[in-house]
C-alpha positions in Angstrom: 96.4 126.5 122.7 96.3 126.8 126.6 92.3 126.1 126.8 93.0 122.6 124.3 95.5 121.8 126.8 93.7 121.6 129.7 90.3 120.6 128.3 92.4 117.5 127.3 94.0 117.0 130.1 90.3 117.4 131.8 89.1 114.9 129.3 91.4 112.5 130.2 89.9 112.9 133.9 86.9 112.6 133.5 88.0 109.1 131.0 89.2 107.5 133.9 86.5 108.1 136.2 84.4 105.9 133.7 86.8 103.5 132.5 88.8 100.9 133.5 93.0 100.6 133.2 94.3 97.8 131.5 97.9 95.9 131.3 97.7 94.5 127.8 100.5 91.6 127.0 99.4 89.4 123.5 100.8 88.3 120.0 100.5 90.1 116.4 100.6 89.3 112.9 102.2 91.3 111.6 103.2 92.8 107.2 105.8 95.9 107.0 106.4 96.7 103.7 109.3 98.0 101.8 110.7 100.2 99.0 112.9 96.8 97.0 113.4 98.4 94.0 116.8 99.5 94.3 117.2 95.7 95.8 115.7 94.2 92.7 118.0 96.3 90.8 121.0 94.3 92.3 119.1 90.8 91.4 118.7 92.3 87.4 122.7 93.3 88.0 124.1 90.2 89.7 122.5 88.2 87.0 123.1 89.0 84.2 127.0 89.3 85.8 127.2 86.0 86.6 124.9 84.7 83.5 125.6 81.2 82.2 125.0 77.9 81.2 123.7 76.1 84.2 123.5 79.6 86.8 120.1 79.3 88.3 119.4 83.3 89.1 118.5 85.0 92.2 114.6 85.8 92.3 113.4 89.5 92.4 112.7 90.3 96.9 109.2 90.9 97.9 107.8 94.2 98.7 105.7 92.2 101.5 107.3 91.6 104.9 105.1 89.1 106.9 106.0 88.2 110.7 104.8 87.1 114.0 105.6 89.7 117.1 104.5 90.1 120.9 102.8 94.2 122.4 102.5 94.7 125.8 101.0 98.1 126.8 98.1 99.3 128.8 94.7 100.5 128.3 91.8 102.4 129.2 88.7 101.6 127.9 85.0 101.2 129.5 81.2 100.2 128.7 81.4 103.3 126.4 83.0 106.6 125.3 86.0 107.4 124.7 89.6 104.8 125.1 93.3 105.2 124.4 96.0 102.8 124.5 99.9 102.8 124.4 101.6 100.7 123.0 104.6 98.6 122.5 105.1 96.1 120.0 107.9 94.3 118.3 108.6 91.7 115.8 110.5 89.9 113.2 110.1 89.4 109.0 113.2 88.6 106.5 113.1 86.7 103.6 116.4 84.0 102.0 117.0 84.5 98.2 120.1 82.1 96.7 122.2 81.3 93.6 123.7 78.9 91.9 127.1 80.1 89.2 128.0 77.6 86.5 130.1 76.8 88.7 128.4 74.9 91.3 129.4 77.2 94.2 127.0 80.0 94.6 125.7 82.8 97.1 122.7 83.3 99.4 121.4 85.9 100.7 119.1 86.0 104.2 117.4 89.7 104.6 115.8 89.8 108.0 114.8 93.1 109.8 113.6 93.7 113.4 110.5 95.8 114.5 110.1 97.9 117.8 106.6 99.8 117.2 106.0 102.3 120.1 102.3 103.1 119.6 99.8 105.6 120.3 95.5 105.4 119.5 93.1 107.6 120.7 89.2 107.1 120.2 85.5 105.7 120.6 84.0 102.9 122.0 81.0 101.9 121.1 78.9 99.3 122.9 82.2 97.9 124.9 82.6 95.9 122.0 83.9 97.6 118.7 85.9 101.2 119.3 87.4 103.1 116.4 90.9 104.4 116.5 93.4 107.4 115.3 96.6 105.6 115.5 100.0 107.6 115.8 103.6 106.3 116.3 107.2 105.9 116.0 109.2 103.0 114.6 113.1 100.9 115.0 113.7 98.9 112.2 116.8 97.3 112.5 117.6 95.5 108.7 120.1 93.3 108.4 122.0 91.4 105.2 123.8 88.6 105.7 125.6 87.2 102.5 126.8 83.8 101.8 129.3 82.5 100.2 128.1 79.0 99.1 130.6 75.5 97.9 129.2 72.8 96.1 129.3 70.0 98.9 127.2 72.7 100.7 128.9 74.1 103.3 129.0 77.5 104.0 131.2 79.8 104.0 131.8 83.6 106.6 134.3 85.0 105.6 135.8 87.1 103.4 137.0 85.5 99.8 134.9 86.7 97.8 134.5 90.6 98.5 130.4 90.7 97.7 130.1 87.9 101.2 129.4 89.3 104.9 126.8 91.3 107.2 125.8 94.4 105.8 123.8 97.2 108.8 121.3 99.9 108.8 118.5 101.3 110.8 115.0 102.5 110.0 113.5 105.6 112.2 109.9 106.6 111.2 107.5 108.7 112.2 103.5 106.3 111.8 100.1 108.2 111.0 97.4 105.4 110.8 94.4 103.9 112.0 93.4 101.2 113.8 89.6 98.9 114.6 89.3 96.5 117.8 87.0 94.0 118.6 86.4 93.4 122.7 85.2 89.4 123.9 85.5 89.5 127.5 89.3 89.9 128.5 90.7 89.3 124.7 90.9 93.1 122.2 92.1 92.1 119.3 93.0 94.8 117.0 93.9 95.9 113.1 95.9 98.9 112.6 96.9 99.8 109.1 100.0 103.0 109.3 101.7 104.5 107.5 105.9 105.6 108.5 107.2 108.3 106.9 111.2 108.6 107.6 111.9 110.8 109.9 115.7 111.2 108.5 115.7 111.9 104.3 118.6 113.3 105.0 122.7 112.2 105.1 120.8 109.3 105.7 122.6 105.5 106.5 123.2 103.5 104.2 122.8 99.4 103.7 126.8 98.5 105.0 129.0 96.4 106.0 131.5 97.9 109.1 133.6 94.6 109.8 136.1 94.9 107.9 137.7 97.0 104.4 137.2 96.1 101.1 139.3 96.2 97.7 135.5 97.2 97.5 133.5 99.4 98.7 130.9 98.1 102.4 127.5 99.6 100.9 125.8 97.3 99.7 124.6 98.0 96.7 122.1 98.9 94.0 124.3 97.1 91.0 126.2 95.0 91.2 127.4 95.8 88.1 129.2 99.2 88.5 130.3 97.9 92.0 132.5 94.7 91.1 134.0 96.8 88.7 135.1 99.7 90.8 137.7 100.0 93.1 137.2 102.6 95.7 136.5 101.4 99.8 133.0 103.7 99.7 130.2 105.3 97.3 127.5 106.3 98.7 125.5 106.4 94.6 125.9 103.1 94.7 124.3 101.7 98.1 120.7 101.5 99.4 119.9 103.7 102.4 117.6 103.0 105.3 114.1 104.7 104.1 114.0 101.8 100.9 113.3 100.4 103.7 110.2 101.7 105.3 105.9 101.8 103.7 103.0 100.3 105.1 101.8 98.6 108.6 99.4 95.9 108.6 99.0 94.4 112.4 96.3 92.3 113.5 97.2 90.7 116.7 95.2 89.3 119.9 95.3 90.9 123.4 95.0 89.9 127.0 93.7 92.6 129.1 94.2 92.4 132.7 92.5 95.3 135.0 94.4 96.9 137.2 92.0 98.4 140.4 88.3 97.5 139.9 85.5 100.1 138.6 
């Protein structure tokens, strides 16, 4: 084990001798996959509960969450040989869902996520142009579900005149594994990265919850609306949506500008 450690240090020093250090800044198009079985069970039970003439139902949530972000970090890259990168990527994505009841009032469900991905890449640079890398990283995803009451005149309320309205939150934590390829053109680098997130916390996970009020019913966002509406318990973890429902595959395509640090 010690030999491997020292070999790694020697390899890094050798790499540093023949490669160029870079500070990078960039933009990214991202896709984060989530599990939607529980969210869409909420949709199904909500629609079933309110079904009536003139009712416009909720539609299913998509498992593909696309958005834009930016990246910054460090890359060590030369004309040929091993290269590495330590990158931070921030991105946002979300989706909206709405319904109109028979009374002509309704609800808006606005799901938003903020993603913080810390990425380590190590790979091989071919001809100073093409790279292929292994990827290891960690991710933090802040999940927010805002539920608004929408009145017939178009006004929206975030208050608690209806139990389901509110601001529900939870954070997801992942270890990410995967690979990437990249294309270097002048001082620009185009990375294409695919990773799969493995949940860090499988026991005692937090759930999508509104912490700002105490309801007659549970403060957790339910996956079964009919069960939730018929209950008067203030806490029901069996009818909730946990943080690990928002963990899955991540795909990113970026454009980075590489700023040399010193001269080679």
